[in-house]
C-alpha angles and dihedrals in degrees: 000000000000125000132201136181127212135186134180136172132184133181120249113240138172124260095034131105116244109232122176122173088351092302121120115223127207095237131134093237137044138196120278116230148116093265123028085298095231099173092191094059093040092054090049091049091053092047091052094045090048093051090053093042090240100136122245141307093263091059093053099036107024119193087227090068113084088204087081098042110127093353119155106253090225086074089056091051092050090051091049089051088054091051089052093050092047089055090054100258137115128204112259100182146335129213118185133178120200116208109205134139090200147050104040107236099206116148092000087080088074091053090049091052091052092049094049093046092049095048092047093042093233134125113278088234088068092062125076125186120189132174135204137174125227093233090243094305124134129344093317092050090050090053092247096119146010125217138185135201123199139183123197134188126204132195129198115261107251 
């Protein structure tokens, strides 16, 4: 079994949609980035790429390439899943923690799990989504940013 860790953080800004785990939130600010800036999906991509020793998300989808400007991060995750399969691996499980003071994620975590499982073609019970606040500490605690950490495990395709 192979393990990888991913992390991503983006600033919250006005005039952007807030998308986390492929779910759009009704929130007055969104994450700034080249793509849709979905930190959840970006952290998972990096965890998967790390587990397969395939570099990082910036190497595969650079923010200097207009091809990826404004792209839905789910498309990046689907491509990463293809890279993993081409290398002879399958996703075993995903565990992600979202660090956000606001908005409250509540029941949307279930929707995120379903999205991630669908895009990786794995059982939803192999995906876990957690959330925590920063108790008012640092940029995340001041509602200036949102981050996500992920760990992924891969198995060889039999």
